C-alpha positions as CSV (number, residue, x, y, z in Angstrom):
1,M,100.9,-67.9,39.5
2,K,103.4,-69.9,36.6
3,Q,105.2,-67.9,33.5
4,Y,104.9,-69.9,30.3
5,L,106.7,-69.3,26.9
6,F,105.0,-70.3,23.7
7,S,106.5,-71.0,20.5
8,A,104.5,-71.3,17.2
9,R,106.1,-72.2,13.8
10,A,104.5,-71.4,10.6
11,A,104.9,-70.4,7.5
12,R,108.7,-69.6,8.0
13,L,108.0,-67.8,11.3
14,L,108.7,-68.3,14.7
15,I,106.0,-66.6,16.7
16,R,107.0,-66.1,20.8
17,S,104.8,-64.7,23.5
18,T,105.2,-65.0,27.1
19,V,101.9,-65.9,29.3
20,N,101.5,-65.4,33.3
21,A,98.8,-68.2,34.5
22,A,98.0,-70.4,37.3
23,N,97.7,-73.4,35.2
24,D,97.9,-75.0,31.7
25,E,94.7,-74.2,30.5
26,E,94.7,-70.7,31.2
27,A,97.9,-70.3,29.9
28,Q,96.4,-71.4,26.2
29,N,93.6,-69.2,26.5
30,G,96.3,-66.3,27.3
31,F,98.4,-67.4,24.5
32,V,95.1,-66.8,22.2
33,K,94.5,-63.5,23.8
34,N,98.1,-62.1,23.4
35,L,98.0,-63.4,19.6
36,N,94.6,-61.2,19.2
37,E,96.1,-58.1,20.9
38,G,99.6,-57.9,19.2
39,K,101.6,-59.3,22.3
40,F,104.2,-61.4,20.7
41,S,107.6,-61.4,18.9
42,V,107.9,-63.0,15.1
43,Q,111.3,-64.1,13.9
44,E,112.1,-65.5,10.3
45,E,113.5,-69.2,10.3
46,N,113.9,-72.0,7.9
47,L,112.3,-74.5,9.9
48,Y,109.1,-74.8,7.3
49,T,106.3,-77.6,6.7
50,P,103.8,-76.0,4.6
51,R,100.6,-77.9,5.5
52,L,101.6,-78.0,9.5
53,V,101.5,-75.4,12.3
54,F,103.8,-76.4,15.6
55,V,102.7,-75.0,18.8
56,T,104.4,-75.6,21.7
57,Y,105.0,-74.4,25.5
58,E,106.9,-74.8,28.5
59,E,106.8,-73.6,32.2
60,L,109.1,-71.2,32.8
61,G,111.2,-71.2,36.2
62,N,112.2,-67.7,37.4
63,G,111.0,-66.3,33.9
64,T,113.9,-68.3,32.1
65,T,114.4,-71.6,30.2
66,K,116.9,-74.5,31.7
67,V,118.9,-76.3,29.4
68,D,121.3,-78.8,31.2
69,I,124.1,-79.2,28.7
70,G,126.3,-81.7,30.2
71,E,129.1,-84.3,28.3
72,T,129.2,-87.8,28.1
73,S,131.2,-90.6,26.3
74,V,129.8,-92.6,23.5
75,G,128.1,-95.4,24.4
76,V,126.3,-94.3,27.7
77,Q,122.9,-95.1,28.0
78,V,120.8,-92.0,29.6
79,G,117.4,-92.8,30.9
80,T,115.8,-96.3,31.0
81,T,114.2,-98.1,28.3
82,G,110.7,-97.3,27.7
83,V,109.9,-100.8,25.8
84,G,112.1,-103.9,26.6
85,T,112.4,-107.3,25.1
86,R,112.7,-110.6,26.8
């Protein structure tokens, strides 16, 4: 069983809910169920596009998100190029 964090942004609101599920598809269905049952938190925020709704989700490791904030100097390339030229 995995834990997922869903975030939905619409109408100046950030809606968040955590879901326990075996895979991504079950997690999406679980998110809809949580919305219908009122199992979510809501915060006001400034990110707002009137005609769009943004829904994202991520798999949580041990119930927490991981952000690797490191330091680097100017001009350092991170990762590999997706498109190259000859």
